[in-house]
N, C-alpha and C positions, 0 to 999 in steps of 0.2 A: 693406289688409281695411277696407273698411268695412261699418259689419249697423248693421239697428236691430232684430233677433233673428230673422223669418222676414224680412228683406230680405239677397242679403251683392250685395260689387261690391267690385273689386280697381282697386289706383290705382296706375300707378310714373312713379315722376321718372326721367329721364334726365336728370344732368348734364353738358354741355355745353356751347359755353362762355353760352349764356344755355339756362333749365334748361324741360323740355321733359316733359308732366304728360300723360298717359294714363288709361283709364276702363274697363276690362274692359264686360257685357253685366250688368245686375243680374240676377239670379238671384233666385227666388222661392219661397221654400216653398206650395208648395199641396200639397194633399193630392190621389193623381193623377202628380202632377207631380215624378219624381223630383230635383232636383238639385244633395241634400246632399252626396252620390259625389261628385259638381263638385265644387264645395266643399274635398270630402274633402282628397280628389286633387292643386290645386291649391292649399292648403297642405302635400299632401305635399313635393310637389315646393320652395315654398321651400325648407322648411325641413332638407331635401338640400343644398341648396343656397347657401340660409349658413354648411352647413356640413362644406360645401368650400373654400370663403370662409376658413371663419377655420385651418383645415390649415396 
């Protein structure tokens, strides 16, 4: 996750023979545009995936 406090983006690295990067859309925290729930849902999903990998 990359953030400046009011904007969020997620980066993904796929390590294949040649590393490939991908970036999500930028999500802005603006009055009247509730994207914080999307950011938190993505972070929750990442946390669940990390817990399943560490088992």
